KEGUTI-368098 format. One record per residue (C-alpha): z, y, x; residue in three letters. Coordinates in Angstrom, 3 decimals. Layout:
[r [Z Y X] "ALA"],
...
END
This chain:
[r [-112.101 -1.625 18.805] "UNK"],
[r [-110.976 -0.922 22.245] "UNK"],
[r [-107.749 0.813 20.964] "UNK"],
[r [-106.573 -2.462 18.999] "UNK"],
[r [-107.207 -4.797 22.059] "UNK"],
[r [-105.658 -2.335 24.551] "UNK"],
[r [-102.240 -0.696 24.300] "UNK"],
[r [-103.076 2.491 26.277] "UNK"],
[r [-99.387 3.681 25.795] "UNK"],
[r [-97.783 0.608 27.464] "UNK"],
[r [-100.567 0.502 30.057] "UNK"],
[r [-100.133 4.119 31.195] "UNK"],
[r [-96.454 3.530 31.130] "UNK"],
[r [-96.512 0.188 33.377] "UNK"],
[r [-99.098 2.324 35.930] "UNK"],
[r [-96.616 5.277 36.029] "UNK"],
[r [-93.275 3.068 36.512] "UNK"],
[r [-95.232 0.872 39.025] "UNK"],
[r [-96.262 3.892 41.176] "UNK"],
[r [-93.026 5.469 40.970] "UNK"],
[r [-91.372 2.286 41.950] "UNK"],
[r [-93.751 1.713 45.088] "UNK"],
[r [-93.573 4.939 46.566] "UNK"],
[r [-89.549 4.888 46.092] "UNK"],
[r [-89.541 1.601 47.857] "UNK"],
[r [-91.900 2.721 50.304] "UNK"],
[r [-89.524 5.973 51.052] "UNK"],
[r [-86.152 3.830 51.016] "UNK"],
[r [-87.769 1.259 53.537] "UNK"],
[r [-89.255 3.964 55.745] "UNK"],
[r [-85.417 5.402 56.258] "UNK"],
[r [-84.027 2.107 57.000] "UNK"],
[r [-87.039 2.252 59.761] "UNK"],
[r [-86.108 5.585 61.028] "UNK"],
[r [-82.267 4.736 61.086] "UNK"],
[r [-82.881 1.571 63.322] "UNK"],
[r [-85.259 3.448 65.528] "UNK"],
[r [-83.002 6.748 65.818] "UNK"],
[r [-79.983 4.333 66.534] "UNK"],
[r [-81.787 2.375 69.626] "UNK"],
[r [-82.465 6.134 70.925] "UNK"],
[r [-79.381 7.606 70.528] "UNK"],
[r [-77.308 4.797 71.834] "UNK"],
[r [-79.556 4.539 74.801] "UNK"],
[r [-78.871 8.326 75.415] "UNK"],
[r [-75.050 7.580 75.198] "UNK"],
[r [-74.415 9.571 72.043] "UNK"],
[r [-72.333 6.942 70.011] "UNK"],
[r [-71.362 9.162 66.875] "UNK"],
[r [-74.773 10.084 66.232] "UNK"],
[r [-75.872 6.476 66.963] "UNK"],
[r [-73.413 5.118 64.313] "UNK"],
[r [-74.622 7.591 61.933] "UNK"],
[r [-78.063 6.511 62.440] "UNK"],
[r [-76.839 2.758 62.024] "UNK"],
[r [-75.237 3.695 58.883] "UNK"],
[r [-78.347 5.304 57.421] "UNK"],
[r [-80.457 2.272 58.700] "UNK"],
[r [-78.172 -0.479 57.116] "UNK"],
[r [-77.579 1.831 53.785] "UNK"],
[r [-81.116 2.190 53.406] "UNK"],
[r [-81.893 -1.395 53.828] "UNK"],
[r [-79.453 -2.412 51.311] "UNK"],
[r [-81.035 -0.389 49.020] "UNK"],
[r [-83.989 -1.775 49.408] "UNK"],
[r [-82.909 -5.247 48.973] "UNK"],
[r [-81.430 -3.836 45.901] "UNK"],
[r [-84.487 -2.530 44.400] "UNK"],
[r [-86.148 -5.825 45.208] "UNK"],
[r [-83.404 -7.838 43.371] "UNK"],
[r [-83.652 -5.380 40.317] "UNK"],
[r [-87.587 -5.665 40.172] "UNK"],
[r [-87.203 -9.322 40.173] "UNK"],
[r [-84.641 -9.160 37.376] "UNK"],
[r [-86.993 -6.966 35.306] "UNK"],
[r [-89.902 -8.968 35.588] "UNK"],
[r [-88.171 -12.241 34.779] "UNK"],
[r [-86.591 -10.832 31.785] "UNK"],
[r [-89.487 -9.509 30.152] "UNK"],
END
């Protein structure tokens, strides 16, 4: 009876992909925070090359997190 009401395969698939995307988004955004704090520390210590690399990491990770948000919105609205 309950098997006909609840699609267990689709439910487990949804839980799996939601968990993976949530963990992935958290890790990517944490890289953006890490890069921005390292940029501030390294620029204060007069290390411009390392500060530029940290800023590039922060910008890339922030843009990747924005792209993931847009992809998530597109996927949710297309189904």
